[in-house]
C-alpha positions in Angstrom: 0.0 0.0 0.0 1.4 3.4 -1.0 -0.5 5.3 1.6 -2.2 4.7 4.9 -3.6 6.8 7.6 -1.9 6.6 11.0 -4.1 7.3 14.0 -3.1 8.5 17.5 -2.4 5.6 19.9 -0.9 3.2 17.3 2.8 3.4 18.4 4.2 0.0 19.1 7.9 -0.1 20.2 8.5 -3.5 18.7 7.8 -2.1 15.2 10.4 0.7 15.5 13.6 -0.7 17.0 16.0 -3.3 15.9 15.5 -6.4 18.1 19.0 -6.0 19.7 18.2 -2.4 20.6 14.6 -3.0 21.9 15.6 -4.2 25.3 19.1 -2.8 25.5 20.1 -0.7 28.6 21.7 2.6 27.8 25.3 3.1 28.9 25.6 5.4 31.9 28.1 7.7 30.1 25.8 8.1 27.1 23.0 9.0 29.5 25.2 11.4 31.4 26.3 13.1 28.1 22.8 13.5 26.7 21.7 15.1 30.0 24.7 17.6 30.1 23.6 21.2 30.2 24.9 23.3 27.4 27.0 25.5 29.8 28.8 22.5 31.2 29.6 21.3 27.7 31.0 24.8 26.8 33.0 25.0 30.0 34.6 21.5 29.5 35.3 22.0 25.8 37.0 25.4 26.3 39.0 24.0 29.2 40.5 21.4 26.9 40.7 23.8 23.9 41.9 27.1 25.5 42.0 28.9 22.2 38.3 28.5 21.7 36.3 31.6 22.6 33.3 30.5 24.8 31.0 33.2 23.4 31.6 32.1 19.9 30.9 28.5 20.7 27.8 29.4 22.7 26.5 31.4 19.7 26.8 28.5 17.3 25.4 26.0 19.7 22.3 28.3 19.9 22.1 29.0 16.2 18.6 28.9 15.0 18.6 27.2 11.6 16.4 28.5 8.8 16.4 25.3 6.8 18.5 22.4 8.4 16.7 21.7 11.6 17.6 18.1 12.3 20.8 16.3 11.2 23.0 13.3 11.7 26.7 13.4 11.2 29.0 10.4 10.6 32.3 10.9 12.3 35.5 8.9 12.5 37.7 8.7 15.6 41.2 9.2 14.3 44.7 10.1 15.4 48.0 11.1 13.7 51.6 10.1 14.2 51.9 12.5 17.1 48.9 10.9 18.9 46.5 13.8 18.5 43.0 12.3 18.7 40.2 14.0 16.7 36.6 13.4 15.6 36.5 14.0 11.8 33.3 14.7 9.9 32.8 12.3 7.0 29.4 13.6 6.1 26.2 15.1 7.5 22.8 13.8 6.6 19.5 15.6 6.2 17.4 12.4 6.7 19.5 10.5 9.2 18.6 7.2 10.6 19.3 6.5 14.3 16.2 6.1 16.4 15.8 2.4 15.7 19.3 1.8 17.0 19.2 4.0 20.1 18.4 2.4 23.5 15.8 4.3 25.5 17.1 7.2 27.5 14.2 6.9 29.9 12.4 3.5 30.2 9.1 5.4 30.9 9.2 7.2 27.6 8.6 4.3 25.3 8.5 6.4 22.1 12.1 7.5 22.7 13.7 9.8 20.2 10.8 9.6 17.8 8.6 11.6 20.1 11.5 13.8 21.3 12.1 15.1 17.8 8.4 15.8 17.3 7.9 17.5 20.7 11.0 19.6 21.0 11.7 20.4 17.3 8.8 19.9 14.8 6.0 21.1 17.0 7.6 24.4 18.2 8.7 25.2 14.6 5.2 24.7 13.3 3.8 27.0 15.9 6.2 29.7 14.9 5.4 29.5 11.2 2.2 30.4 9.3 0.7 27.4 7.8 -2.0 26.6 5.2 -5.0 24.5 6.2 -4.5 20.8 5.7 -3.4 17.5 7.1 0.0 16.2 8.3 2.1 13.6 6.5 5.3 11.5 6.7 6.7 10.9 3.2 9.4 8.3 2.7 11.4 6.2 0.2 13.6 4.2 2.6 13.7 2.9 6.2 10.0 2.3 6.8 10.8 1.1 10.4 11.8 4.6 11.4 9.6 6.5 9.0 6.5 4.8 10.4 7.8 5.5 14.0 7.9 9.2 13.2 4.4 9.1 11.7 3.0 7.4 14.8 4.8 9.7 17.2 3.6 12.7 15.1 0.0 11.5 15.4 0.3 11.2 19.2 2.0 14.6 19.6 -0.3 16.5 17.4 -3.4 14.4 18.4 -4.6 14.0 14.8 -4.2 11.4 12.0 -1.1 11.5 9.8 -0.8 10.3 6.2 2.1 7.8 5.9 3.1 7.7 2.2 5.8 6.0 0.1 7.1 8.1 -2.8 9.7 6.5 -5.1 11.4 8.4 -7.9 10.4 5.8 -10.5 6.8 5.4 -9.4 4.6 5.7 -12.6 1.5 6.6 -10.5 2.9 8.4 -7.4 0.6 9.1 -4.5 2.1 12.6 -4.1 1.7 15.6 -6.4 2.5 19.3 -6.1 0.2 22.1 -7.3 0.9 25.8 -6.8 3.5 24.9 -4.2 1.2 22.8 -2.1 1.8 19.1 -1.5 -1.2 16.8 -2.1 -1.3 13.2 -1.0 -3.6 10.5 -2.3 -4.9 8.9 0.9 -6.0 5.4 1.6 -9.5 6.6 0.8 -8.5 7.3 -2.8 -9.0 11.1 -2.3 -6.4 13.8 -2.7 -5.6 15.6 0.6 -3.9 19.0 1.0 -0.9 18.8 3.3 0.1 21.7 5.6 3.3 20.1 6.9 5.2 17.0 5.9 8.0 15.2 7.7 10.3 14.0 4.9 12.3 10.8 4.8 13.1 10.9 1.1 16.8 10.0 0.8 17.3 9.1 -2.9 17.8 12.3 -5.0 14.7 13.9 -3.2 15.1 17.1 -5.3 13.6 15.2 -8.3 10.2 14.7 -6.5 9.7 17.6 -4.1 10.3 21.2 -4.9 13.0 23.4 -3.5 10.3 25.7 -2.1 6.7 25.0 -1.2 3.8 26.4 0.7 3.6 23.1 2.5 6.1 23.1 5.4 8.6 20.3 4.8 11.1 19.1 7.4 13.9 19.1 6.4 13.2 21.2 3.2 14.8 20.0 -0.1 17.3 22.9 0.0 19.0 21.3 3.1 19.8 18.3 0.8 21.1 20.4 -2.1 23.2 22.6 0.2 25.0 19.7 1.7 22.7 17.3 3.6 22.5 15.0 0.5 25.2 16.8 -1.6 28.7 16.1 -0.5 30.1 18.5 -3.1 28.4 21.5 -1.6 28.9 20.3 1.9 32.6 20.4 1.4 32.4 23.9 0.1 30.1 24.9 2.9 32.6 23.6 5.4 35.5 25.5 3.9 33.5 28.8 3.7 32.3 28.4 7.3 35.8 27.5 8.5 37.1 30.8 7.0 34.4 32.6 9.1 35.5 30.7 12.2 39.1 31.6 11.8 40.5 33.1 14.9 37.8 31.6 17.2 39.7 28.3 17.8 36.9 26.4 16.2 37.1 24.4 12.9 35.1 21.7 11.1 37.6 18.8 10.8 37.3 16.8 7.6 39.6 14.7 5.3 41.3 16.7 2.7 38.8 17.1 -0.2 39.2 17.9 -3.9 36.0 19.2 -5.5 34.6 19.2 -9.0 36.6 16.2 -10.3 35.7 14.6 -13.6 36.1 10.8 -13.9 39.1 11.3 -16.2 40.9 13.4 -13.5 40.3 10.8 -10.7 43.6 8.9 -11.2 45.6 12.1 -11.1 44.2 13.1 -7.7 44.4 9.6 -6.3 48.1 9.5 -7.1 48.6 12.9 -5.7 47.4 11.5 -2.3 49.9 8.7 -2.4 47.8 6.2 -4.3 45.2 5.8 -1.5 42.1 7.9 -1.6 38.3 7.8 -1.3 36.2 8.7 -4.4 32.6 9.7 -3.9 29.5 10.3 -6.0 28.5 13.4 -4.2 24.8 12.8 -4.3 24.4 9.2 -3.1 23.9 7.9 0.4 23.6 4.7 2.4 27.1 3.7 1.5 26.3 3.7 -2.2 28.6 5.5 -4.6 31.6 5.5 -2.2 34.8 3.9 -3.5 37.9 3.3 -1.3 41.0 2.9 -3.4 44.3 1.5 -2.0 45.8 -0.1 -5.1 45.9 0.1 -8.9 43.3 -2.7 -9.3 40.7 -0.8 -7.2 41.4 2.3 -9.3 41.0 0.4 -12.5 37.8 -1.1 -11.3 36.4 2.4 -10.6 37.5 3.7 -14.0 35.6 0.9 -15.7 32.2 1.7 -14.1 29.4 3.7 -15.7 28.0 6.7 -13.8 24.9 8.9 -14.2 26.4 12.0 -12.6 29.4 13.8 -14.1 31.3 15.1 -11.1 33.0 13.5 -8.1 34.9 14.4 -5.0 38.2 12.8 -4.0 39.2 12.7 -0.3 42.3 11.6 1.5 41.8 8.1 2.8 42.0 7.3 6.5 43.2 3.8 7.0 46.0 2.1 9.0 49.0 4.3 9.8 51.0 2.2 7.3 48.6 2.9 4.4 46.7 6.1 4.8 46.8 9.0 2.4 49.5 11.6 2.8 47.8 15.0 2.6 48.5 18.6 3.5 47.0 17.8 7.0 49.5 15.0 7.5 48.6 11.4 7.8 45.4 10.5 9.8 44.6 6.9 10.7 41.8 5.1 12.5 41.9 4.5 16.2 39.4 1.8 15.7 37.7 -0.4 18.2 39.3 -1.9 21.3 41.1 -5.1 20.1 38.9 -8.2 20.3 39.8 -11.3 22.2 41.4 -12.4 18.9 43.4 -9.2 18.7 41.4 -7.7 15.9 40.7 -3.9 15.6 37.9 -2.8 13.4 37.2 0.6 11.8 34.1 2.1 13.4 32.2 5.4 12.8 29.8 7.2 15.1 26.5 8.7 14.0 25.5 11.7 16.1 21.9 13.0 15.6 21.0 16.5 16.7 18.1 18.8 16.3 17.2 22.4 17.0 15.3 23.1 20.2 14.2 26.2 22.2 17.4 25.4 24.2 19.7 25.4 21.2 20.9 22.6 19.0 20.9 19.5 21.2 22.1 15.9 20.8 19.4 13.3 20.5 20.6 9.8 19.6 23.9 8.1 18.9 25.0 4.8 17.5 28.1 3.3 15.9 28.9 0.9 13.1 31.9 -1.2 12.4 33.5 -2.5 9.2 33.0 -6.2 8.2 36.7 -7.1 8.3 39.4 -6.2 10.8 41.9 -3.4 9.9 45.1 -4.9 8.5 48.5 -3.5 9.4 49.6 -4.0 5.8 47.7 -4.3 2.5 48.4 -6.9 -0.1 47.5 -7.2 -3.8 43.9 -8.1 -4.3 42.8 -6.6 -1.0 39.2 -5.4 -0.8 39.6 -2.2 1.1 35.9 -1.5 1.4 35.5 -4.6 3.7 38.0 -3.0 6.1 36.9 0.6 5.8 33.2 0.7 4.9 30.9 0.9 7.9 27.4 1.6 6.4 24.9 -1.1 7.3 22.5 -0.6 4.4 22.4 -3.3 1.8 20.7 -2.6 -1.5 18.5 -5.6 -2.4 16.8 -4.3 -5.5 14.8 -1.3 -6.8 13.5 0.5 -3.7 14.4 -2.4 -1.5 17.0 -2.2 1.3 18.2 -4.5 4.0 20.5 -3.9 6.9 23.6 -5.8 8.3 22.8 -5.4 12.0 25.6 -7.7 13.0 27.9 -4.7 12.6 25.7 -2.3 14.6 27.2 -1.1 17.8 24.7 0.2 20.4 25.3 2.8 23.0 24.5 0.2 25.7 26.4 -1.4 28.5 27.9 -4.0 26.2 28.9 -2.4 22.9 29.9 1.1 24.0 33.0 0.0 25.9 34.3 -1.6 22.7 34.5 1.7 20.9 37.2 3.1 23.2 35.7 6.6 23.3 35.2 8.8 26.3 33.0 11.7 27.4 35.3 14.3 25.8 35.2 12.4 22.5 31.4 12.5 22.6 31.6 16.3 23.2 34.0 16.7 20.3 31.6 14.7 18.1 28.7 16.8 19.1 30.4 20.1 18.4 31.7 18.9 15.1 28.1 17.8 14.2 26.7 21.2 15.2 29.3 23.1 13.3 28.8 21.1 10.1 25.0 21.4 10.4 25.3 25.2 10.8 27.7 25.4 7.8 25.1 23.6 5.6 22.3 25.7 6.9 24.2 28.9 6.1 24.9 27.5 2.6 21.2 26.8 2.1 20.4 30.4 3.1 22.8 31.8 0.4 20.9 29.9 -2.2 18.0 32.3 -1.9 17.9 35.9 -3.0 16.4 38.8 -1.1 13.0 38.0 -2.6 13.3 34.4 -1.3 13.7 32.9 -4.8 16.1 30.0 -5.4 19.3 31.2 -7.0 19.6 28.5 -9.6 22.5 30.2 -11.4 24.5 30.5 -8.2 23.8 26.9 -7.4 25.0 25.9 -10.8 28.2 27.9 -10.4 28.9 26.0 -7.2 27.9 22.6 -8.5 28.1 22.6 -12.3 26.8 19.0 -12.8 24.2 19.2 -15.6 22.7 15.8 -14.7 22.0 17.1 -11.2 20.8 20.6 -12.1 18.3 19.2 -14.6 16.8 17.0 -11.9 16.0 19.9 -9.5 12.3 20.5 -9.2 11.4 24.2 -8.9 7.8 25.3 -8.6 
């Protein structure tokens, strides 16, 4: 069924958490971190980073986004040859998963982060904005476990029915259409319903189905994707622009070294400039798709033999083992990885930090981690599949519009898994601040894509991301 109507009172926890997370007990350090008041975080961070100006950090933690209101950053815990540990931003997502992997912060709040996001972020923002008359909806193309959880939580928080609708980009008879900037949904009753606000979980090129601007409120709006939440090209530029603004404050968004606007023919040149190890990314994909780790000539040749729809790529320095990481202008970064297992194996792991804007500033909401399939090797040999050692995403594409998940590699923030990550409270604070800064950078980029009359600046966007295949997809009402 493409569309069904969710009624208040239908939330069932068993439908919206992975089995291993459903009865997990949250780790005390994670609970402590999520309850930390903003001022304590600022005090601690500035104590450890004395060059950071507290007032500047406070201002950005309280930044009110115009477009990017909830986000989930993927971060790697890395170090260098001098032992300087850092949390490095790999990407920030405008439709992040996470609730289904997060143990309850409070056992008495059985809707967990689903309800938290609706109560502290979506509801206050809707009250502050003028809305048209109409119904509520959750629109998705992936992750129905979480999308339905949001729909059911929304129905409970707003005390009204919510349309729950799948909307795939190749649907010949889609249940969603846009007229005069208003989203209409074909309900389970067969009638078209005007929508005043929609919670969006469209992850696959969402700009080809929903417009950049609409009279229907959309959370997050499509421009948050184009400005960096689903566009790694513009995200990298947003980070650099914002870092120049942060200069002198002691704050900086930390990322791998990134080369923009690379054509496929140029990829080998940039890979070799980074010492023969690099990461090549299709800037507009997600869920681990379109990311290629290259550590030898065979993997580079395999990449060059592929066919691609989009015309531009980004190339990043590769973070691997110390003996085989990219050498970049920032030096050589390598993975700290998990605490060695009983067999002596260390695995690459990333951390997903989800945050949202609230009346008390941008606050952390849920956290989980993922590890790679194979342990990190000290040395690489010919025929090595580097993705198995470096790729952490759990999503598995099983066909058109069908996804599975390798939950064996999911690491929960519970009493058992968290200790294996080898991270402490200060690492969590670092991850949170990096997530907020990257979120603010993308939000500021989104704002620059509109002129003083609040019209989308298509020519400016094209000058920043001159990929004809992408530009032609963007839906503008």
